[in-house]
C-alpha positions in Angstrom: 215.6 133.4 251.0 213.2 132.0 253.4 211.6 129.8 250.8 215.0 128.4 249.7 215.9 127.6 253.3 212.6 125.9 253.7 212.9 123.8 250.6 216.6 123.0 251.6 215.4 122.0 255.1 212.6 119.8 253.6 215.0 118.0 251.1 217.5 117.6 253.9 214.9 115.9 256.2 213.6 113.7 253.3 217.0 112.5 252.4 218.1 111.8 256.0 214.9 109.9 256.6 215.4 107.8 253.4 219.1 107.1 254.6 218.2 106.1 258.0 215.3 103.7 256.7 217.8 102.3 254.1 220.3 101.6 256.9 217.5 100.1 259.0 218.3 102.4 261.9 215.4 102.9 264.3 214.7 106.5 264.9 211.5 108.4 265.7 210.1 111.3 263.8 210.9 113.6 266.7 214.6 112.6 266.6 214.8 112.8 263.0 213.3 116.3 263.0 215.9 117.3 265.7 218.8 116.0 263.7 217.4 117.8 260.6 217.2 121.1 262.5 220.6 120.6 263.9 222.1 120.0 260.5 220.1 122.9 258.9 221.4 125.4 261.8 225.0 124.4 261.1 224.5 125.0 257.3 222.7 128.3 258.0 225.5 129.5 260.3 228.0 128.5 257.6 226.2 130.4 255.0 225.9 133.5 257.4 229.6 133.4 258.0 230.3 133.2 254.1 228.1 136.2 253.6 229.8 138.1 256.4 233.1 137.4 255.0 232.0 138.4 251.5 230.4 141.5 252.9 233.7 142.4 254.8 236.4 141.5 252.2 234.6 142.2 248.9 231.6 144.5 249.3 233.6 146.7 251.8 236.2 147.4 249.1 233.4 148.2 246.6 232.0 150.8 249.1 235.7 152.1 249.4 235.9 152.3 245.6 232.6 154.3 245.4 233.7 156.7 248.1 237.0 157.2 246.3 235.4 158.2 243.1 233.0 160.6 244.8 236.0 162.0 246.6 237.8 162.6 243.3 234.7 164.3 241.8 234.7 166.8 244.8 238.5 167.2 244.7 239.0 165.7 248.1 241.5 162.8 247.4 244.1 162.4 244.7 245.3 158.8 245.3 243.2 155.6 245.8 243.1 154.1 249.4 245.9 151.4 249.7 243.1 148.8 250.7 241.8 149.0 247.1 245.3 148.2 245.6 247.0 145.6 248.1 245.3 142.4 246.7 246.1 142.9 243.0 242.6 141.5 242.1 240.0 142.7 239.9 239.0 145.5 242.2 242.6 146.5 242.3 242.8 146.6 238.5 239.4 148.6 238.3 240.6 151.0 240.8 243.8 151.7 238.8 241.9 152.1 235.7 239.5 154.5 237.3 242.4 156.5 238.8 244.1 156.8 235.4 240.8 158.0 233.8 240.2 160.6 236.4 243.7 161.9 236.2 243.4 162.2 232.4 240.1 164.0 232.8 241.6 166.3 235.4 244.5 167.2 233.0 241.9 167.6 230.1 239.8 170.0 232.2 242.8 172.0 233.1 244.0 172.3 229.6 240.6 173.5 228.5 240.4 175.9 231.3 243.9 177.4 230.3 242.8 177.5 226.6 239.8 179.4 227.5 241.8 182.2 229.1 244.7 182.2 226.5 244.9 183.8 223.0 245.8 180.9 220.7 247.9 182.9 218.2 250.1 184.9 220.6 249.9 182.9 224.0 248.9 186.0 225.8 245.7 186.3 227.9 242.4 187.0 226.3 239.4 189.2 227.5 238.2 186.5 229.9 241.5 186.4 231.6 241.6 190.3 231.7 238.1 190.4 233.4 239.2 187.7 235.9 242.4 189.4 236.8 240.8 193.0 236.9 238.1 191.8 239.2 240.6 190.8 241.7 243.2 193.6 241.1 241.0 196.6 241.4 239.6 196.0 244.9 243.1 194.9 246.0 244.6 198.1 244.6 242.0 200.3 246.4 242.5 198.5 249.7 246.4 198.9 249.5 246.1 202.5 248.3 248.3 201.6 245.4 248.4 203.1 241.9 247.5 201.1 238.8 248.2 201.9 235.1 246.7 200.5 232.0 248.3 200.5 228.4 246.1 200.3 225.4 248.4 199.3 222.4 247.3 199.4 218.8 249.4 198.4 215.7 249.6 201.3 213.3 247.9 200.7 210.0 247.6 196.9 210.5 244.9 196.5 208.0 247.0 198.0 205.4 249.8 195.5 206.4 247.5 192.5 206.1 246.3 193.7 202.6 249.9 194.1 201.4 251.7 191.1 203.0 248.8 188.7 203.6 247.3 187.2 206.8 249.9 184.7 207.6 252.5 187.6 207.7 250.1 189.6 209.7 249.8 186.6 212.2 253.6 186.5 212.4 253.7 190.3 213.1 251.4 190.0 215.9 253.5 187.2 217.5 256.6 189.2 217.3 254.8 192.0 219.0 253.6 189.7 221.6 257.1 188.5 222.3 258.4 192.2 222.6 255.6 192.8 225.2 256.9 189.9 227.2 260.5 191.2 226.9 259.4 194.6 228.1 256.8 193.7 231.0 258.5 191.1 233.1 257.1 191.3 236.5 254.9 188.5 237.6 252.2 190.8 238.4 252.1 192.3 234.8 249.0 191.2 232.9 249.5 190.9 229.1 246.4 190.6 227.0 245.5 190.4 223.4 242.1 192.1 223.1 241.6 190.9 219.5 242.8 191.8 216.0 245.7 194.3 216.4 245.0 195.6 219.8 246.8 194.6 223.0 246.5 195.7 226.6 248.8 195.7 229.5 247.8 196.1 233.2 250.5 197.3 235.6 249.8 196.8 239.3 251.6 199.3 241.7 252.7 201.4 238.7 252.4 205.2 238.6 252.3 207.3 235.6 256.0 207.9 235.3 257.1 204.3 235.2 254.2 203.3 233.1 254.9 205.9 230.3 258.7 204.9 230.5 257.8 201.2 229.8 255.3 202.2 227.1 258.1 204.1 225.4 260.5 201.3 225.8 258.2 199.0 224.1 257.4 201.3 221.3 261.0 201.9 220.6 262.0 198.3 220.7 259.4 197.4 218.1 260.7 200.2 215.9 264.2 199.0 216.3 263.2 195.5 215.2 262.3 197.0 212.0 259.6 194.9 210.6 258.9 196.2 207.1 255.7 198.1 206.4 255.6 199.2 202.9 252.0 200.2 202.9 252.2 202.4 206.0 251.6 206.1 205.4 253.4 207.2 208.5 256.6 204.9 208.7 258.6 202.3 206.7 258.4 199.8 209.6 255.6 198.5 211.9 255.0 200.7 214.7 252.4 201.1 217.5 250.6 203.7 219.3 250.1 203.4 223.1 247.6 205.2 225.4 248.3 205.1 229.0 245.7 205.6 231.8 246.9 205.6 235.5 244.6 205.6 238.5 246.3 207.3 241.4 246.3 205.6 244.8 242.7 205.5 246.4 240.9 206.4 243.0 237.6 204.4 242.9 237.2 203.2 239.3 235.8 200.1 237.7 237.6 198.1 234.7 235.4 199.5 231.9 236.0 203.1 232.9 239.8 202.5 233.3 239.9 200.8 229.9 237.9 203.6 228.4 240.3 206.2 229.6 243.2 204.3 228.2 241.3 204.0 224.9 240.7 207.8 224.9 244.4 208.4 225.3 245.1 205.9 222.2 242.5 207.8 220.3 244.6 211.1 220.8 247.7 209.2 219.8 246.1 208.4 216.5 244.8 211.9 216.0 248.4 213.2 216.4 250.0 211.0 213.8 250.4 207.6 215.5 253.8 205.9 216.5 253.7 207.6 219.9 252.5 207.4 223.5 250.1 209.5 225.5 249.1 209.4 229.1 246.1 210.3 231.0 245.6 210.5 234.7 242.3 209.2 236.2 241.1 211.7 238.6 238.2 211.6 241.0 235.5 208.8 241.3 234.7 207.1 238.1 233.3 204.0 239.7 230.2 203.1 237.6 227.0 203.2 239.6 
């Protein structure tokens, strides 16, 4: 920058000298130098003014754009500052494009997050959602001294159903069971999960053994009343389920794994007694894993 100013000043002095000599105007070298310095100072001030204006009206908006992008990445702001959009110039166009891309990215991330917690076939939650919800629900239940029940649900002789009717029909059967679960367990706090295969699980907050068993029986009866044919079942002519219910009384200290294991043990007893039935167990004492 300094070199350019020196060269510009020298050229200005040289051209001014030639002009004055050509016009036959008597002037001393000192006067010529003073005039040159004055003109150079004026030019320098003009350049500085232009730089300041560019800094204020252009680079300032670029900095605003960078701050906006950083804020979006941290989830601080949702709309760009009005100063970036008011001039309808290239920066405004770029801001609008960046905002659209960030909104699309945010929606895609939300969709991926939801998909990672949802079973794609039935639309119920999956194991990750179960772990997430139980990690919040169990401490809250203990603090509030409230009961909690878990229903472990297994479709009776589902492998035989798949072998007889085919896997597409098996998927349709699982979707129908998921719909019956939604119709039975309607509270916003009820957690409906497909564990995988033909196993489902329901978490009932603030639900003691009596209401939990009644809802389990309602679900079992509703599915049997729907009457999905199951020609290869050794226990019934329609699709049925066995349900093990585990209830933790108010104040019982228990972790998710122990509670699920208790419900699974009740389900095992259902199968041992002939399937298509419900069976409840009450969790007593302190089963919190150490």
